[in-house]
Structure formats: C-alpha cells, structure tokens
C-alpha positions as a Markdown table, in Angstrom:
| # | Residue | x | y | z |
|---|---|---|---|---|
| 1 | Met | -0.2 | 0.0 | 0.1 |
| 2 | Glu | 1.4 | 3.4 | -1.0 |
| 3 | Lys | 2.8 | 5.6 | 2.0 |
| 4 | Asn | 3.6 | 9.2 | 1.9 |
| 5 | Ser | 4.8 | 11.7 | 4.8 |
| 6 | Asn | 1.9 | 13.6 | 6.3 |
| 7 | Glu | 2.1 | 17.4 | 7.0 |
| 8 | Glu | 4.2 | 16.6 | 10.2 |
| 9 | Gly | 6.6 | 14.5 | 8.3 |
| 10 | Glu | 5.4 | 11.2 | 9.8 |
| 11 | Leu | 5.3 | 8.3 | 7.4 |
| 12 | Lys | 1.6 | 7.2 | 6.9 |
| 13 | Val | -0.4 | 5.0 | 4.8 |
| 14 | Arg | -1.7 | 7.4 | 2.2 |
| 15 | His | -5.2 | 5.7 | 1.6 |
| 16 | Pro | -6.1 | 3.7 | 5.0 |
| 17 | Glu | -9.5 | 3.1 | 3.9 |
| 18 | Lys | -8.7 | 1.1 | 1.0 |
| 19 | Ile | -6.0 | -1.2 | 2.6 |
| 20 | Asn | -8.3 | -4.3 | 2.9 |
| 21 | Arg | -10.1 | -3.7 | -0.6 |
| 22 | Pro | -9.0 | -6.4 | -3.2 |
| 23 | Asp | -6.6 | -4.9 | -6.0 |
| 24 | Asn | -7.9 | -4.0 | -9.2 |
| 25 | Pro | -4.8 | -4.6 | -11.9 |
| 26 | Ile | -3.8 | -1.4 | -13.5 |
| 27 | Gln | -4.3 | -1.8 | -17.2 |
| 28 | Arg | -1.8 | -1.0 | -19.9 |
| 29 | Lys | -2.6 | 2.6 | -21.2 |
| 30 | Pro | -3.5 | 3.0 | -25.1 |
| 31 | Asp | -0.9 | 5.0 | -27.1 |
| 32 | Trp | -3.2 | 8.2 | -27.1 |
| 33 | Ile | -2.9 | 8.4 | -23.3 |
| 34 | Arg | 0.8 | 7.8 | -22.7 |
| 35 | Val | 3.0 | 11.1 | -21.6 |
| 36 | Lys | 6.7 | 11.7 | -21.1 |
| 37 | Ala | 8.1 | 11.7 | -17.5 |
| 38 | Pro | 8.5 | 15.7 | -16.3 |
| 39 | Asn | 12.0 | 16.6 | -16.0 |
| 40 | Ser | 12.4 | 20.0 | -17.6 |
| 41 | Pro | 14.1 | 22.6 | -15.7 |
| 42 | Glu | 11.0 | 24.6 | -15.4 |
| 43 | Tyr | 9.6 | 21.5 | -13.6 |
| 44 | Leu | 12.1 | 21.5 | -11.1 |
| 45 | Glu | 12.0 | 25.2 | -10.4 |
| 46 | Thr | 8.4 | 25.1 | -10.1 |
| 47 | Lys | 8.7 | 22.1 | -7.4 |
| 48 | Glu | 11.4 | 24.1 | -5.6 |
| 49 | Leu | 9.1 | 27.0 | -5.3 |
| 50 | Met | 6.3 | 25.1 | -4.0 |
| 51 | Arg | 8.4 | 23.5 | -1.6 |
| 52 | Gly | 10.0 | 26.5 | -0.5 |
| 53 | Leu | 6.7 | 28.1 | 0.2 |
| 54 | Lys | 5.2 | 24.9 | 1.7 |
| 55 | Leu | 2.5 | 24.7 | -0.7 |
| 56 | His | 0.8 | 21.9 | -2.2 |
| 57 | Thr | -0.6 | 21.3 | -5.6 |
| 58 | Val | -3.3 | 19.0 | -7.1 |
| 59 | Cys | -1.0 | 18.4 | -10.0 |
| 60 | Glu | 1.2 | 16.4 | -7.6 |
| 61 | Glu | -1.0 | 15.0 | -5.1 |
| 62 | Ala | -3.7 | 13.7 | -7.6 |
| 63 | Ala | -0.9 | 12.5 | -9.8 |
| 64 | Cys | -2.0 | 14.3 | -13.0 |
| 65 | Pro | -0.7 | 12.9 | -16.2 |
| 66 | Asn | -0.2 | 16.5 | -17.6 |
| 67 | Ile | 2.2 | 17.9 | -15.0 |
| 68 | Gly | 5.4 | 17.7 | -17.1 |
| 69 | Glu | 3.5 | 20.1 | -19.9 |
| 70 | Cys | 2.1 | 22.4 | -17.3 |
| 71 | Trp | 5.1 | 22.8 | -15.1 |
| 72 | Lys | 7.3 | 23.3 | -18.2 |
| 73 | Gln | 5.1 | 26.2 | -18.8 |
| 74 | Lys | 5.2 | 27.2 | -15.2 |
| 75 | His | 1.4 | 26.6 | -14.6 |
| 76 | Ala | 0.3 | 24.9 | -11.6 |
| 77 | Thr | -2.9 | 24.5 | -9.7 |
| 78 | Phe | -2.6 | 25.3 | -6.1 |
| 79 | Met | -4.4 | 22.8 | -3.4 |
| 80 | Ile | -5.1 | 24.7 | -0.3 |
| 81 | Met | -5.9 | 23.7 | 2.9 |
| 82 | Gly | -3.4 | 20.9 | 3.3 |
| 83 | Ala | -2.9 | 17.8 | 1.5 |
| 84 | Thr | -5.2 | 15.7 | 3.6 |
| 85 | Cys | -8.9 | 15.0 | 2.5 |
| 86 | Thr | -11.6 | 14.1 | 4.7 |
| 87 | Arg | -13.3 | 12.2 | 2.1 |
| 88 | Ala | -12.2 | 8.9 | 0.6 |
| 89 | Cys | -13.6 | 9.0 | -3.1 |
| 90 | Ala | -12.6 | 5.8 | -5.0 |
| 91 | Phe | -11.0 | 7.6 | -7.9 |
| 92 | Cys | -8.9 | 10.3 | -6.2 |
| 93 | Asn | -5.2 | 9.9 | -5.3 |
| 94 | Val | -5.1 | 12.8 | -2.7 |
| 95 | Ala | -4.2 | 11.3 | 0.8 |
| 96 | Thr | -7.3 | 10.9 | 3.3 |
| 97 | Gly | -7.1 | 11.0 | 7.0 |
| 98 | Lys | -7.4 | 13.8 | 10.0 |
| 99 | Pro | -6.0 | 17.3 | 8.5 |
| 100 | Asn | -4.0 | 19.7 | 10.3 |
| 101 | Ala | -5.2 | 23.0 | 11.4 |
| 102 | Leu | -5.3 | 25.7 | 8.5 |
| 103 | Asp | -2.1 | 27.4 | 7.9 |
| 104 | Pro | -2.9 | 31.4 | 8.4 |
| 105 | His | 0.2 | 32.0 | 6.2 |
| 106 | Glu | -1.1 | 30.1 | 3.1 |
| 107 | Pro | -3.0 | 32.9 | 1.5 |
| 108 | Asp | -0.4 | 35.0 | 1.5 |
| 109 | Asn | 2.2 | 32.4 | 0.4 |
| 110 | Val | -0.1 | 31.4 | -2.5 |
| 111 | Ala | -0.1 | 35.3 | -3.7 |
| 112 | Thr | 3.6 | 35.3 | -3.6 |
| 113 | Ala | 3.8 | 32.0 | -5.7 |
| 114 | Val | 1.5 | 33.5 | -8.2 |
| 115 | Lys | 3.5 | 36.8 | -8.3 |
| 116 | Thr | 6.8 | 35.1 | -8.5 |
| 117 | Met | 5.6 | 32.8 | -11.4 |
| 118 | Lys | 3.9 | 36.0 | -13.2 |
| 119 | Leu | 0.6 | 34.0 | -13.6 |
| 120 | His | -2.1 | 35.8 | -15.7 |
| 121 | His | -4.6 | 33.2 | -14.7 |
| 122 | Val | -4.5 | 30.9 | -11.6 |
| 123 | Val | -6.5 | 28.1 | -10.6 |
| 124 | Ile | -7.1 | 27.2 | -6.8 |
| 125 | Thr | -8.6 | 24.0 | -5.4 |
| 126 | Ser | -8.6 | 22.3 | -2.4 |
| 127 | Val | -9.3 | 19.1 | -0.4 |
| 128 | Asp | -12.6 | 18.4 | 1.3 |
| 129 | Arg | -12.6 | 20.0 | 4.8 |
| 130 | Asp | -15.8 | 18.4 | 6.3 |
| 131 | Asp | -14.0 | 18.8 | 9.6 |
| 132 | Leu | -14.5 | 22.8 | 9.2 |
| 133 | Ala | -17.7 | 24.5 | 10.2 |
| 134 | Asp | -17.6 | 26.3 | 6.6 |
| 135 | Gly | -15.8 | 23.5 | 4.8 |
| 136 | Gly | -13.1 | 26.0 | 4.3 |
| 137 | Ala | -15.2 | 28.7 | 2.5 |
| 138 | Asp | -13.3 | 31.6 | 4.3 |
| 139 | His | -10.0 | 30.3 | 3.4 |
| 140 | Phe | -11.0 | 30.4 | -0.1 |
| 141 | Val | -12.0 | 34.1 | 0.3 |
| 142 | Lys | -8.6 | 34.9 | 1.9 |
| 143 | Val | -6.6 | 33.3 | -0.6 |
| 144 | Ile | -8.6 | 35.1 | -3.5 |
| 145 | Ser | -8.4 | 38.5 | -1.5 |
| 146 | Ala | -4.5 | 37.9 | -1.0 |
| 147 | Ile | -3.9 | 37.3 | -4.8 |
| 148 | Arg | -6.1 | 40.4 | -5.9 |
| 149 | Ser | -4.0 | 42.3 | -3.6 |
| 150 | Ser | -0.9 | 41.1 | -4.8 |
| 151 | Thr | -1.4 | 40.9 | -8.5 |
| 152 | Pro | -4.9 | 42.6 | -9.3 |
| 153 | Ser | -4.6 | 41.5 | -13.0 |
| 154 | Thr | -4.6 | 38.0 | -12.3 |
| 155 | Thr | -7.9 | 36.2 | -13.1 |
| 156 | Ile | -8.7 | 33.7 | -10.6 |
| 157 | Glu | -10.5 | 30.4 | -11.2 |
| 158 | Ile | -11.5 | 28.1 | -8.0 |
| 159 | Leu | -12.4 | 24.4 | -8.1 |
| 160 | Thr | -13.9 | 23.9 | -4.6 |
| 161 | Pro | -15.4 | 21.1 | -2.6 |
| 162 | Asp | -19.1 | 20.9 | -2.4 |
| 163 | Phe | -19.6 | 22.5 | 1.0 |
| 164 | Met | -22.3 | 19.9 | 1.8 |
| 165 | Lys | -24.4 | 20.8 | 5.0 |
| 166 | Lys | -22.2 | 24.1 | 5.1 |
| 167 | Asp | -25.1 | 26.9 | 5.0 |
| 168 | Gly | -23.7 | 29.9 | 3.6 |
| 169 | Ala | -20.7 | 28.7 | 2.3 |
| 170 | Val | -21.3 | 28.7 | -1.5 |
| 171 | Asp | -22.5 | 32.2 | -1.0 |
| 172 | His | -19.5 | 33.7 | 0.9 |
| 173 | Val | -17.3 | 32.3 | -1.8 |
| 174 | Ala | -19.2 | 33.5 | -4.8 |
| 175 | His | -19.4 | 36.9 | -3.2 |
| 176 | Ala | -15.6 | 37.0 | -3.4 |
| 177 | Lys | -16.3 | 37.3 | -7.1 |
| 178 | Pro | -13.8 | 34.7 | -8.6 |
| 179 | Asp | -13.6 | 34.8 | -12.5 |
| 180 | Val | -14.6 | 31.1 | -12.7 |
| 181 | Phe | -16.4 | 28.9 | -9.9 |
| 182 | Asn | -15.5 | 25.4 | -10.8 |
| 183 | His | -17.2 | 22.4 | -9.0 |
| 184 | Asn | -16.9 | 18.7 | -10.6 |
| 185 | Leu | -19.6 | 16.4 | -11.0 |
| 186 | Glu | -16.9 | 13.9 | -11.8 |
| 187 | Thr | -19.6 | 11.0 | -12.9 |
| 188 | Val | -23.1 | 10.1 | -13.5 |
| 189 | Pro | -25.4 | 9.8 | -10.5 |
| 190 | Arg | -25.7 | 5.9 | -10.7 |
| 191 | Leu | -22.0 | 5.5 | -10.1 |
| 192 | Tyr | -21.7 | 8.0 | -7.0 |
| 193 | Pro | -22.4 | 5.4 | -4.4 |
| 194 | Thr | -19.1 | 3.7 | -5.4 |
| 195 | Ile | -17.1 | 6.3 | -6.8 |
| 196 | Arg | -18.0 | 9.6 | -4.9 |
| 197 | Pro | -19.8 | 7.8 | -1.7 |
| 198 | Gly | -19.2 | 10.9 | 0.3 |
| 199 | Ala | -21.0 | 13.3 | -2.0 |
| 200 | Arg | -24.4 | 14.0 | -3.3 |
| 201 | Tyr | -25.1 | 14.5 | -7.2 |
| 202 | Phe | -27.8 | 16.9 | -6.6 |
| 203 | Thr | -25.8 | 18.7 | -3.8 |
| 204 | Ser | -23.2 | 19.3 | -6.4 |
| 205 | Leu | -25.6 | 20.3 | -9.1 |
| 206 | Ser | -27.2 | 22.7 | -6.7 |
| 207 | Leu | -23.9 | 24.4 | -5.8 |
| 208 | Leu | -23.5 | 25.5 | -9.7 |
| 209 | Lys | -26.8 | 26.9 | -9.9 |
| 210 | Arg | -26.3 | 28.7 | -6.6 |
| 211 | Val | -23.4 | 30.5 | -7.9 |
| 212 | Lys | -25.4 | 31.8 | -10.9 |
| 213 | Glu | -28.1 | 32.9 | -8.5 |
| 214 | Val | -25.6 | 34.8 | -6.4 |
| 215 | Asp | -23.8 | 36.3 | -9.4 |
| 216 | Pro | -24.9 | 35.6 | -12.7 |
| 217 | Ser | -21.6 | 37.2 | -14.1 |
| 218 | Ile | -19.1 | 34.5 | -12.8 |
| 219 | Phe | -18.3 | 31.5 | -15.4 |
| 220 | Thr | -19.4 | 28.5 | -14.1 |
| 221 | Lys | -17.8 | 25.2 | -14.9 |
| 222 | Ser | -17.8 | 21.5 | -14.0 |
| 223 | Gly | -16.0 | 18.4 | -15.1 |
| 224 | Leu | -16.9 | 14.7 | -15.6 |
| 225 | Met | -14.4 | 11.4 | -15.9 |
| 226 | Val | -15.5 | 8.9 | -18.4 |
| 227 | Gly | -14.3 | 5.2 | -18.5 |
| 228 | Leu | -15.8 | 4.3 | -15.3 |
| 229 | Gly | -18.9 | 2.4 | -16.6 |
| 230 | Glu | -21.1 | 5.0 | -17.5 |
| 231 | Thr | -23.3 | 5.1 | -20.9 |
| 232 | Arg | -23.5 | 7.8 | -23.4 |
| 233 | Glu | -27.2 | 8.3 | -22.4 |
| 234 | Glu | -26.1 | 9.0 | -18.8 |
| 235 | Val | -23.4 | 11.3 | -20.0 |
| 236 | Gly | -26.1 | 13.1 | -22.0 |
| 237 | Gln | -28.5 | 13.6 | -19.1 |
| 238 | Val | -25.7 | 14.9 | -17.0 |
| 239 | Met | -25.0 | 17.5 | -19.8 |
| 240 | Asp | -28.8 | 18.4 | -19.8 |
| 241 | Asp | -28.5 | 18.8 | -16.2 |
| 242 | Leu | -25.7 | 21.1 | -16.0 |
| 243 | Arg | -27.2 | 23.2 | -18.7 |
| 244 | Ala | -30.5 | 23.5 | -16.5 |
| 245 | Ala | -28.1 | 25.1 | -14.0 |
| 246 | Asp | -26.6 | 27.6 | -16.4 |
| 247 | Val | -23.2 | 25.8 | -16.5 |
| 248 | Asp | -21.0 | 27.7 | -18.9 |
| 249 | Phe | -18.0 | 25.1 | -19.4 |
| 250 | Leu | -17.9 | 21.6 | -19.4 |
| 251 | Thr | -14.7 | 19.4 | -19.3 |
| 252 | Ile | -14.5 | 15.7 | -20.0 |
| 253 | Gly | -11.5 | 13.4 | -19.4 |
| 254 | Gln | -10.3 | 10.0 | -19.0 |
| 255 | Tyr | -10.4 | 8.3 | -15.8 |
| 256 | Leu | -6.9 | 6.9 | -14.8 |
| 257 | Gln | -6.4 | 4.5 | -12.2 |
| 258 | Pro | -3.9 | 5.8 | -9.7 |
| 259 | Thr | -3.3 | 2.6 | -7.7 |
| 260 | Pro | -4.6 | -1.1 | -7.8 |
| 261 | Lys | -6.7 | -0.4 | -4.7 |
| 262 | His | -8.6 | 2.6 | -6.6 |
| 263 | Ala | -11.8 | 2.0 | -8.9 |
| 264 | Ala | -10.7 | 0.0 | -11.9 |
| 265 | Val | -10.8 | 1.5 | -15.5 |
| 266 | Asp | -13.9 | 0.1 | -17.1 |
| 267 | Arg | -12.6 | 0.9 | -20.5 |
| 268 | Phe | -10.4 | 3.6 | -22.4 |
| 269 | Val | -12.7 | 6.0 | -24.4 |
| 270 | Thr | -11.2 | 6.6 | -27.8 |
| 271 | Pro | -10.4 | 10.1 | -28.8 |
| 272 | Glu | -13.1 | 9.6 | -31.6 |
| 273 | Glu | -15.9 | 9.2 | -28.9 |
| 274 | Phe | -14.5 | 12.4 | -26.9 |
| 275 | Glu | -15.0 | 14.7 | -30.1 |
| 276 | Ser | -18.4 | 13.2 | -30.2 |
| 277 | Tyr | -19.2 | 14.0 | -26.6 |
| 278 | Ala | -17.8 | 17.6 | -27.3 |
| 279 | Thr | -20.1 | 18.1 | -30.6 |
| 280 | Leu | -23.2 | 16.5 | -28.1 |
| 281 | Ala | -22.3 | 19.1 | -25.4 |
| 282 | Arg | -21.5 | 22.2 | -28.1 |
| 283 | Gly | -25.2 | 21.2 | -29.4 |
| 284 | Lys | -26.8 | 21.6 | -25.9 |
| 285 | Gly | -25.4 | 25.1 | -25.5 |
| 286 | Phe | -22.2 | 25.1 | -23.4 |
| 287 | Leu | -20.3 | 28.4 | -24.3 |
| 288 | Leu | -17.2 | 26.0 | -24.0 |
| 289 | Val | -16.4 | 22.2 | -24.1 |
| 290 | Ser | -13.1 | 20.6 | -23.7 |
| 291 | Ser | -13.2 | 16.9 | -24.3 |
| 292 | Ser | -10.3 | 14.6 | -24.7 |
| 293 | Pro | -8.6 | 11.7 | -23.0 |
| 294 | Leu | -5.9 | 13.9 | -21.2 |
| 295 | Thr | -8.5 | 16.8 | -20.5 |
| 296 | Arg | -8.3 | 17.7 | -16.8 |
| 297 | Ser | -10.4 | 20.5 | -15.0 |
| 298 | Ser | -7.2 | 23.2 | -14.9 |
| 299 | His | -5.5 | 22.1 | -18.1 |
| 300 | His | -5.1 | 25.0 | -20.3 |
| 301 | Ala | -7.2 | 26.9 | -17.9 |
| 302 | Gly | -5.7 | 30.2 | -18.9 |
| 303 | Asp | -6.3 | 29.8 | -22.7 |
| 304 | Asp | -9.7 | 28.5 | -21.9 |
| 305 | Phe | -10.5 | 31.2 | -19.9 |
| 306 | Arg | -9.8 | 33.7 | -22.9 |
| 307 | Lys | -12.1 | 31.5 | -25.0 |
| 308 | Leu | -14.9 | 31.9 | -22.5 |
| 309 | Arg | -15.0 | 35.5 | -22.5 |
| 310 | Leu | -14.9 | 35.6 | -26.4 |
| 311 | Ala | -17.7 | 32.9 | -26.3 |
| 312 | Arg | -19.6 | 35.1 | -23.9 |
| 313 | Gln | -19.1 | 38.4 | -25.8 |
| 314 | Ala | -20.5 | 36.4 | -29.1 |
| 315 | Ser | -23.4 | 35.3 | -27.6 |
| 316 | Leu | -24.6 | 38.3 | -26.0 |
| 317 | Lys | -23.9 | 40.1 | -29.6 |
| 318 | His | -25.9 | 37.2 | -31.1 |
| 319 | Ala | -28.8 | 37.8 | -28.7 |
| 320 | Ala | -28.8 | 41.6 | -29.2 |
| 321 | Glu | -29.1 | 41.1 | -33.0 |
C-alpha cells in the first residue's frame, strides 16, 4: 500500500480506508494516453518554489498526467487547506485522513507564488474539509483576496468542494467574485455510491446553480470523468442537468486508475468518442467544451478562460441582433 509523509513529516499510509480492498490490476494505457515523465528545468524550478513556500498542488497530489507539460510552462494548480482530505473517493489519489489546522500564512504564500510565477490566470482548488464549520469557504475567500491585493490583473479560477451541509458557504465564496467557479460532478448519478460515496449528485448540481443565482457574471464550470462504466445516455443527461443549472463550461477526460486499490478503469474511451461528446455538448449550448483523453479541470485553464470571455461576448452580440 502506498505511503507518504504527512504534513508533520510522519510516514503514513496514504489511503488507509482502502487497505483491505481487493486489488484492481492497472491496465496498460493505450498509445493516445501515454505522456513523458516530467524532467524539464522549469518543472524542477516550480517544484522548488512550491516546497519553499510550503504549498501543495493538485498536480502532484492527484498524480495528474499533464504535470510535465503544465509545469514546463510554469502553470500549476494550487491545492489549499493542506494535503489531507476528509473524504475517500474511489477515484482520487489525494491522501485521506485527519487534516491539520489551517495555515494562516497560506493565502499570502499562494499570492507570493502567483506573483513569482507571473501568472495571468491561476487555478485554486482544495481538499475536502468536512471538519471545518464552513468547509473552508472563508479560507478560499482569503486566498482570493490575497491574490487580488498582490497581482490585481491575475484572473482567478477556483475548483471547490461541494460544501455539503455548510450553510452560506457557497454564497460567501461567490461574493468574493472569482472569475471562474468550478465544481466537478465527476461522474453520472448511478455511480456515485461506489465512485463518490461521500458526495451527493444533486448537492453538487445545486452548488453550481446557486453560484449563478448569487452572481450571474461568474463563469461556472464542471467536469466529468469517463471510462468508469457510464453510458452515453447517462453522460447526455448530466449535460442536460448542467445546462439547466446554466453551467458555461464542461470538461470531459479519461479516468486513470492511480493505484491497484482504486476503482478499476472500465474502458479507455477513444479520441473519436471524446470528439463525439464534445459535439453533443456544444449542441446543448455550453459556451465552451474541452473533451479529450487527457483533459483535466485546470489543463490549459488560462487559454480556456480567454475563450470563455470571447464566447460570452459572441453570445451576447448574437442575442442583441
């Protein structure tokens, strides 16, 4: 079973809740998914910066296949509130357990990293913090505020937990006016009990709808993994649900199994099927769709944000004609 050092330097099992699960052999990846191991000078510089500021990235913690490409371009997705999650999703490689207290210096440290890296667009995500009264909502707000104070021109995208049973948390974060508010549905409702057991589909959907009610100017975004056993009809229904919640941007990517203890890959979806999903989603009215085997929530986020703004402008112009 995979081990790692926790936030206090102790060696601990990374996924204690999965120790007694039977192994699911990891399948050989098809040619269209293979990526090169990260080793560029820029990758090493980014890693050194994160360690120096005691920051975590979802790129590392979730074993993202795009880390080499993104860090070479000095793009990174910051993961705030520590590296230990209070939930245990069957697909996720982030460590689970009891988290430490929030680091009061983290908002300023994130802002320092954003300024040092000269980021025009930054993505901020987090672990689930069900142990906190507000789920970490106020910490998100402090990070947004620190970045705005340090580099006012940087646009900010957040990828939040569902804030389940945390009254007022979504409103508090939305009032901070991030440029993009992302929350991933991850999979179809039928698979939630096995893939995302700590979450509820309609709680996540309601979060996205609520953001638009609080501030319609905020772009909303959500993502799906495919290859977990879902059907095309189920994916189409999720698209309809997201459009009913006025979500602007949909990402669809291939699920990749982190360890033998995680959920097995049901199948590798072909690039042609991903393009078919993109066509279907565009037809349903999303402003922007990213659908490919290696698509991830924050992959090419800066370029996608520019496309989102242009797409909204074109839509408003068309509506006025």
